[in-house]
C-alpha positions as CSV (number, residue, x, y, z in Angstrom):
1,M,16.9,-2.2,-15.6
2,S,15.1,-5.3,-16.5
3,H,11.7,-5.9,-18.2
4,R,12.3,-9.6,-18.5
5,Q,12.3,-12.5,-16.1
6,D,15.4,-14.7,-16.1
7,Q,14.6,-17.8,-18.1
8,S,17.8,-19.6,-17.3
9,N,17.6,-22.7,-15.0
10,A,21.2,-23.8,-15.6
11,V,22.4,-22.4,-12.3
12,T,21.8,-23.4,-8.7
13,A,21.1,-20.5,-6.4
14,T,21.3,-20.2,-2.7
15,P,18.0,-19.2,-1.1
16,C,17.3,-15.5,-1.2
17,C,17.2,-13.9,2.2
18,A,13.8,-12.5,3.2
19,C,12.8,-11.2,6.6
20,E,9.0,-10.8,6.7
21,N,7.3,-9.6,9.9
22,T,3.6,-10.0,10.6
23,T,3.7,-6.8,12.7
24,A,5.1,-4.8,9.8
25,Q,4.0,-1.2,9.2
26,K,4.0,1.0,6.1
27,Q,6.7,3.5,5.3
28,D,6.3,5.5,2.0
29,G,3.6,3.0,1.2
30,V,5.9,0.0,1.6
31,V,5.4,-2.6,4.3
32,I,8.5,-3.0,6.5
33,D,9.3,-4.1,10.1
34,P,8.4,-1.2,12.4
35,K,11.6,-1.8,14.5
36,L,13.7,-1.4,11.4
37,A,11.8,1.6,10.3
38,A,12.7,3.4,13.5
39,L,16.4,2.6,13.0
40,L,16.7,3.8,9.4
41,P,17.8,7.3,8.5
42,E,15.4,9.6,6.8
43,N,17.3,9.3,3.5
44,I,17.9,5.6,3.0
45,F,19.9,6.1,-0.2
46,F,23.1,6.3,1.9
47,I,23.6,4.7,5.3
48,E,27.1,5.1,6.8
49,S,28.9,2.1,8.2
50,K,28.5,2.7,11.9
51,R,24.8,3.0,11.5
52,V,24.8,-0.2,9.4
53,A,26.6,-2.1,12.1
54,A,24.2,-0.8,14.7
55,I,21.2,-1.8,12.7
56,M,22.6,-5.3,12.0
57,Q,23.2,-5.8,15.7
58,E,19.8,-4.4,16.9
59,M,17.8,-6.4,14.3
60,G,19.9,-9.6,14.8
61,Y,20.5,-10.1,11.0
62,E,22.9,-12.9,10.2
63,S,23.8,-11.5,6.8
64,H,24.0,-8.0,5.3
65,L,21.8,-9.3,2.5
66,D,19.0,-9.6,5.1
67,L,19.2,-5.9,5.7
68,L,19.6,-5.0,2.0
69,H,16.5,-7.1,1.2
70,E,14.4,-5.0,3.5
71,I,15.8,-1.6,2.4
72,L,15.2,-2.7,-1.2
73,K,11.5,-2.3,-0.7
74,L,12.0,1.4,-0.1
75,A,14.7,1.9,-2.7
76,A,12.5,0.9,-5.6
77,R,10.1,3.7,-4.7
78,R,12.8,6.2,-5.6
79,A,13.2,5.0,-9.2
80,R,12.0,7.4,-11.9
81,P,10.6,5.3,-14.8
82,P,8.1,7.6,-16.5
83,I,8.2,5.5,-19.7
84,S,8.2,1.9,-18.6
85,S,6.5,2.4,-15.1
86,F,8.8,-0.6,-14.1
87,Y,10.4,0.3,-10.8
88,V,13.8,-1.2,-10.3
89,G,15.5,-0.9,-6.9
90,T,19.1,-1.8,-6.0
91,V,20.9,-1.7,-2.6
92,G,24.6,-2.4,-2.3
93,L,27.2,-2.8,0.5
94,S,30.5,-1.2,-0.1
95,Q,33.8,-2.6,1.1
96,A,33.9,0.3,3.6
97,G,30.7,-1.0,5.1
98,H,28.4,1.8,3.8
99,I,25.0,1.1,2.1
100,Y,24.1,2.8,-1.1
101,C,20.8,2.6,-3.1
102,G,19.9,3.1,-6.7
103,G,17.0,2.9,-9.1
104,N,16.3,3.0,-12.8
105,I,16.0,6.5,-14.3
106,E,14.2,7.3,-17.6
107,F,13.7,10.5,-19.5
108,D,10.4,11.0,-21.3
109,G,10.7,12.5,-24.7
110,L,14.3,11.2,-25.2
111,S,15.8,8.0,-26.5
112,L,15.6,4.9,-24.4
113,N,19.4,4.8,-24.8
114,D,19.6,7.8,-22.5
115,S,18.1,5.7,-19.6
116,I,20.1,4.8,-16.5
117,H,19.6,1.3,-15.4
118,G,19.1,0.5,-11.7
119,E,22.5,-1.3,-11.3
120,Q,24.2,1.5,-13.2
121,C,22.7,4.0,-10.8
122,L,24.0,2.0,-7.8
123,I,27.5,1.6,-9.1
124,A,27.8,5.2,-10.2
125,R,26.9,6.3,-6.7
126,L,29.8,4.2,-5.4
127,V,32.2,5.7,-8.0
128,N,31.1,9.2,-7.2
129,A,31.7,8.5,-3.5
130,D,35.2,7.2,-4.1
131,E,34.4,3.8,-2.8
132,K,37.0,1.0,-3.6
133,G,34.8,-2.0,-4.0
134,M,31.3,-3.6,-3.5
135,V,30.7,-6.7,-1.4
136,C,27.2,-7.6,-2.3
137,F,24.0,-6.0,-3.6
138,S,20.3,-6.8,-3.8
139,V,17.9,-6.1,-6.7
140,N,14.2,-6.6,-7.1
141,A,14.3,-8.0,-10.6
142,P,16.8,-10.0,-12.6
143,P,19.5,-7.8,-14.1
144,C,19.2,-7.3,-17.8
145,G,22.1,-8.3,-20.1
146,H,23.2,-4.6,-20.3
147,C,23.5,-4.4,-16.5
148,R,25.3,-7.8,-16.2
149,Q,27.8,-6.4,-18.7
150,F,28.1,-3.2,-16.7
151,I,28.7,-5.1,-13.4
152,N,31.4,-7.1,-15.2
153,E,33.8,-4.1,-14.9
154,L,34.0,-4.6,-11.2
155,D,36.2,-7.1,-9.3
156,V,33.4,-9.6,-9.2
157,G,35.3,-12.6,-7.7
158,E,33.5,-12.6,-4.4
159,L,30.5,-10.4,-5.3
160,K,27.1,-11.7,-4.2
161,I,24.0,-10.7,-6.1
162,A,20.7,-11.3,-4.5
163,I,17.6,-11.3,-6.8
164,T,14.2,-11.1,-5.1
165,G,12.4,-14.4,-5.5
166,K,15.3,-16.0,-7.4
167,G,18.2,-16.5,-5.0
168,T,21.8,-15.3,-4.5
169,F,24.2,-15.6,-7.4
170,S,27.7,-14.9,-8.5
171,L,28.2,-12.9,-11.7
172,D,29.8,-15.9,-13.3
173,Q,26.4,-17.7,-12.9
174,L,24.5,-14.8,-14.3
175,L,27.0,-14.0,-17.1
176,P,28.8,-17.2,-18.2
177,F,31.4,-17.1,-21.1
178,S,31.5,-13.3,-20.6
179,F,33.3,-10.7,-22.6
180,G,35.0,-8.2,-20.3
181,P,38.1,-6.2,-19.4
182,N,40.6,-9.0,-19.8
183,D,39.6,-9.4,-23.4
184,L,40.7,-5.9,-24.1
185,G,43.9,-6.2,-22.0
186,N,42.6,-4.2,-19.1
187,A,43.8,-5.5,-15.7
188,I,42.3,-2.7,-13.7
189,R,38.8,-2.9,-12.3
190,L,36.2,-0.3,-11.8
191,L,36.3,1.2,-8.2
192,Q,39.9,0.1,-7.9
193,H,41.0,2.2,-10.9
194,P,43.7,5.0,-10.5
195,S,42.8,8.7,-10.8
196,Y,43.9,11.0,-13.6
197,A,46.1,13.9,-12.6
198,I,44.7,16.9,-14.5
199,T,47.1,19.8,-14.8
200,T,45.7,22.4,-17.3
201,L,42.3,23.4,-18.5
202,Q,41.0,25.5,-21.3
203,Q,37.5,27.0,-21.3
204,L,35.6,26.9,-24.5
205,P,33.8,30.1,-25.6
206,H,30.4,30.5,-24.1
207,A,27.8,33.3,-23.9
208,D,26.9,32.6,-20.2
209,P,29.0,34.1,-17.4
210,A,31.8,31.8,-16.3
211,P,30.8,29.5,-13.4
212,E,32.5,30.0,-10.1
213,A,35.8,28.3,-9.6
214,R,34.4,25.9,-7.0
215,L,32.1,24.3,-9.6
216,V,34.9,23.8,-12.0
217,E,37.0,22.2,-9.3
218,V,34.1,19.7,-8.6
219,A,34.0,18.9,-12.4
220,V,37.8,18.4,-12.5
221,K,37.5,16.0,-9.5
222,A,34.8,14.1,-11.3
223,A,37.0,13.8,-14.4
224,S,40.0,12.8,-12.4
225,R,38.0,9.8,-11.0
226,A,36.6,8.8,-14.4
227,Y,37.0,5.1,-15.4
228,S,38.2,5.2,-19.0
229,P,40.7,2.4,-19.6
230,Y,39.6,1.7,-23.2
231,T,39.7,5.2,-24.8
232,E,41.8,7.2,-22.1
233,C,39.2,10.0,-22.5
234,P,38.3,10.9,-19.0
235,S,35.4,13.3,-18.4
236,G,33.3,14.6,-15.5
237,V,30.3,16.8,-14.8
238,A,29.5,19.1,-11.9
239,L,26.0,20.3,-11.3
240,R,25.0,23.3,-9.1
241,L,21.4,23.5,-7.9
242,K,19.5,26.7,-7.1
243,D,20.2,26.3,-3.4
244,G,24.0,26.0,-4.0
245,S,24.2,22.2,-3.6
246,T,26.7,20.6,-6.0
247,Y,26.8,17.1,-7.4
248,R,29.5,15.4,-9.5
249,G,29.5,12.5,-11.9
250,S,32.4,10.6,-13.4
251,Y,32.3,9.0,-16.8
252,I,32.3,5.1,-16.5
253,E,33.5,3.2,-19.5
254,N,32.6,-0.4,-20.4
255,A,34.5,-3.1,-22.4
256,A,31.4,-3.5,-24.5
257,Y,31.2,0.3,-25.2
258,N,27.4,0.7,-25.3
259,P,26.8,0.2,-21.6
260,S,29.3,3.0,-20.8
261,L,27.6,5.7,-18.6
262,P,28.1,9.4,-19.6
263,P,29.1,11.8,-16.8
264,L,25.8,13.8,-16.8
265,Q,23.8,10.6,-16.2
266,S,26.4,9.7,-13.5
267,A,25.8,13.0,-11.7
268,L,22.0,12.7,-12.0
269,T,22.1,9.6,-9.8
270,G,23.0,11.8,-6.9
271,L,20.0,14.0,-7.4
272,V,17.7,11.0,-7.4
273,G,19.4,9.8,-4.2
274,D,18.5,13.1,-2.5
275,E,15.1,13.3,-4.1
276,R,16.0,16.5,-6.0
277,Q,14.4,17.6,-9.2
278,W,15.9,18.4,-12.6
279,T,14.2,21.8,-12.5
280,E,16.5,22.7,-9.6
281,I,19.7,22.5,-11.8
282,E,21.1,25.9,-12.3
283,A,24.5,25.3,-13.9
284,C,26.4,22.4,-15.4
285,V,30.2,22.2,-16.1
286,L,31.7,19.5,-18.3
287,V,35.4,18.7,-18.2
288,E,36.8,16.4,-20.9
289,R,40.0,15.7,-22.8
290,K,40.9,18.0,-25.7
291,G,41.0,16.3,-29.1
292,A,40.0,13.0,-27.7
293,L,38.7,9.9,-29.5
294,I,35.3,10.5,-28.0
295,S,33.4,13.5,-26.7
296,Q,30.6,13.9,-24.1
297,E,29.7,17.4,-25.1
298,G,27.0,16.6,-27.5
299,I,25.1,14.1,-25.4
300,T,25.5,16.3,-22.3
301,R,24.2,19.4,-24.1
302,R,21.2,17.5,-25.5
303,L,20.1,15.8,-22.3
304,L,20.6,18.9,-20.2
305,A,18.6,21.0,-22.7
306,S,15.7,18.5,-22.4
307,I,15.6,18.0,-18.6
308,A,16.9,21.4,-17.4
309,P,16.6,24.0,-20.1
310,Q,17.1,26.8,-17.5
311,A,20.6,25.6,-16.7
312,S,23.8,27.2,-18.1
313,F,26.3,24.9,-19.7
314,H,30.1,25.3,-19.7
315,V,32.7,23.1,-21.3
316,Y,36.4,22.9,-20.2
317,N,38.9,21.0,-22.2
318,I,41.8,19.1,-20.5
319,D,45.0,20.1,-22.2
320,K,47.1,17.7,-20.2
321,C,46.4,14.8,-17.9
322,V,48.3,11.6,-16.8
323,K,47.1,8.5,-15.1
324,E,48.4,8.3,-11.5
325,T,50.4,5.2,-10.7
326,S,49.7,5.0,-6.9
């Protein structure tokens, strides 16, 4: 999320792609090419690779960034910024060829530190979908320093970042002299990170009835895909909605610590992508390491109680887990 314009003029950017059409029409209040509007799925927060390829061919786009730029106009409308009223949209292309969208998410009545930045939302969605890398992404405002630091956990060598009205940049241009994974001896990058093999769990005492096994399995899956190279304290959250839908969120750690994304916030990005409401959350399961250096229980309990007080909350401790080598 960014509330500032980038003041740096020390970098030379390539022209930002923009495909404007005088015969454009409105979709969700946003002006877009009617031909493109007919090709897009109803939910633009995820577009599978075959459809992406078909749209590229039908529209005659030379670069995926041309398509991302157009979808960005719609993605920003999905953001939830009740405090700032500043709508950040992000659209990224995964290595597998799928398109994901994200937006900034704020929680009124809570600390600003609980907010999910637009770029965090996008990357969390890739993590929760088990993607292995991101090729490029587009954003409608310059990434703030917090987001640039978060992006720095990725393999950013060839990553292209298109900023509306500014140009296309590498992360090295946006974050020179960076502090990152290498400074803490971490050679593994986010999205390329190994899973944790979780073997035993222990449920902590709770007054609510135990959740069904399936929801616990989803939370274990989320914890197994956590990115926690600095504390080795993997954690994950599973949410069940009133209609039975489930969402998972993996903890995403950062070399600078503060930009790390808790697992509940990670899971909530999925609800935003599907236009679901916090009031639909019926149950939440947190899985985290027993006796770890850090704990997600407190922040998860506090945020859940604020946005979904109707939801039950269950905590399972990991007694044993090892990082997989393959």
